[in-house]
ZAGUKE-58927 format. One record per residue (C-alpha): residue number from 1; residue in one letter; chain; x negated, y negated, z. Coordinates in steps of 0.5 Angstrom, whole numbers, plus 500, padded with zeros to 3 digits. Each point is the difference from the previous one (the first is absolute). Layout:
<recs>
 pos code unit   X   Y   Z
 NUM    a    A   X   Y   Z
...
</recs>
This chain:
<recs>
 pos code unit   X   Y   Z
   1    m    A 516 208 283
   2    s    A 497 502 506
   3    s    A 494 496 502
   4    t    A 496 506 501
   5    d    A 501 503 493
   6    t    A 498 494 496
   7    t    A 496 493 500
   8    p    A 503 494 499
   9    a    A 499 497 493
  10    e    A 495 495 499
  11    a    A 497 497 493
  12    e    A 493 503 501
  13    g    A 503 507 501
  14    v    A 504 499 494
  15    t    A 495 497 496
  16    a    A 495 505 501
  17    i    A 505 505 498
  18    f    A 501 496 493
  19    r    A 492 500 500
  20    r    A 499 508 501
  21    v    A 506 502 495
  22    l    A 498 494 494
  23    e    A 493 502 501
  24    t    A 498 493 501
  25    d    A 497 495 505
  26    d    A 503 494 497
  27    v    A 507 500 504
  28    t    A 503 495 505
  29    a    A 506 499 504
  30    d    A 503 496 494
  31    s    A 498 505 494
  32    d    A 505 503 495
  33    f    A 499 507 500
  34    f    A 503 500 493
  35    l    A 495 494 497
  36    l    A 494 504 503
  37    g    A 502 506 495
  38    g    A 505 504 505
  39    d    A 505 504 497
  40    s    A 506 504 502
  41    l    A 497 506 501
  42    v    A 494 497 504
  43    a    A 505 496 504
  44    t    A 503 507 503
  45    r    A 493 501 503
  46    v    A 501 493 503
  47    l    A 507 502 503
  48    s    A 498 507 502
  49    a    A 494 497 504
  50    l    A 504 494 503
  51    a    A 505 506 502
  52    r    A 495 504 504
  53    t    A 496 494 503
  54    y    A 506 496 502
  55    g    A 506 505 500
  56    v    A 504 496 496
  57    e    A 503 502 493
  58    l    A 501 495 495
  59    s    A 503 501 493
  60    f    A 496 498 493
  61    e    A 505 495 500
  62    d    A 498 497 506
  63    f    A 493 500 498
  64    v    A 501 497 493
  65    l    A 504 494 504
  66    a    A 494 499 505
  67    p    A 494 502 496
  68    t    A 495 497 504
  69    p    A 497 503 507
  70    a    A 503 494 504
  71    g    A 507 501 496
  72    l    A 499 507 502
  73    v    A 498 498 508
  74    e    A 507 496 500
  75    l    A 504 506 497
  76    i    A 497 505 505
  77    a    A 501 495 506
  78    n    A 507 499 498
  79    a    A 501 508 499
  80    g    A 498 501 507
</recs>
């Protein structure tokens, strides 16, 4: 991952992706994607946005194990 190609992951950025994909403003860094009504199909949109924004490819299993913006930020940081 090159710093010129990606932005460091931050909770607010990932939260904004959740808000856009789930079409709700009711998302915090600790909000569980699936409890907010997200499903596996919508999760792929989040994973795609994370890959475009942060240059990190996470699996659906990663997403299931860390379904919050804060959890995903940690996974992204560890992947980079």
